[in-house]
N, C-alpha and C positions, 0 to 999 in steps of 0.2 A: 119724461120727455126730458132728451136730449137736444140743447142748443149750441152751435159750431158758429164760431166769428172768426173770421182771420183776419191781420191786417200787417201790411208788409213795412220792418221800420230800416230803413236801407234794406241790407239782403235780412236781415231777422223778424222769420214769421212768428207772426203773434199769434199764440189759437187759444182764445177763449174758449172755453167747453163748459157749462152752464148744464143744470137738472141732476139728470141721474145717468150713467153710463154703466149699460149689464148687457145681459145677451140678445135683449127683442133691439138693439137700437149700435152696438159696436161697430156691425158692419156700416153704419153712415159715417163715421168716424173715419175708419178704412180707407174707403170710396173716397172722402173730403180729401187726405192726403193724399189721393192719386192728383191732385188737382194742383196741392199746395209744391209738390215736387216738383212740378213743371215751372216753380217760380224761385224756389230757392232749397238748399238743404241744411239751413242752419233756422230751430225751430223753439218755442219758449211752448210751450204745455197750462194757461195761464188757468189753475184751478180755484181759483178764489170763488170761486161761484157755482164749481161741483157738490150738490151734497150728500152724493149717492156715486160709489163703487165699488160690483162685483169681482169674480176673479172673471169672468170674462172678460170686462173693459181691462182689468188691469192685463191679461192674457192679450186683448188690441195692442196697450200701447207699447206693449214689451216689443210685439210684432212691429209697429210702427219706426220705435226705436234700433230694431235692427236693420231694419229696410235704410234709415238715415246712415247708422257708420257703411252700410255696404255703399253707398254714395257717396263715402265722406265725409258728411254733412256732422251736426249735433244736434241732439236731440236733452231739454232738461224740462221738470217739471218746476213750478215755483206756486206758491199761499196753495200749499195742501190745506183743506179746512175736513170737518165733520168726520163722517163716516171713511171720506174717499183717502184721509190725512190717516185713520185707521189699517185699513186695508193696505198703505205703503208702508205702516210701520211693522204690523207684522209679519209681514208677505219678505222686510228689507230691502225694499226695494230699493236703496239706496246705494247698494253694495252693484247696481247692474249700469241704472241712472240716477245723474245729479241732481237734487231734488232743494231747493232754496224758500229758505221761507219767505220772502219776500221779492216781487217781481221785479226789484231795481238791483237785486246781487245777482237774479239772474240776467238782467240786460245788462249789469259790469260786466260777468262772464263772458257773455259770448261778443259783446262787442271789443271784450281784449283780446279776441281769438283770431 
């Protein structure tokens, strides 16, 4: 099960993703971003409650990242944990997307931009 919560902090979209992000629900996250892009182009993906992510989920995150760049925006990941953190580490996702250990670090980075 995937749960997606969106909050706007000034012009920064905070997207808290909980549960599991996999082939069965990745399209739900892509669809959610269609709406989020109407409100901002700067995002923090909060992974603190994301328990699992497979390669399809990671592919979706990369696609959203690329669209964000095309819109001259910024997207980063905060609080990776559990199996999701392992997928990010194994695939060296940090070479493409900024990944922060804490939400506060990510927020500070975006507020400075």
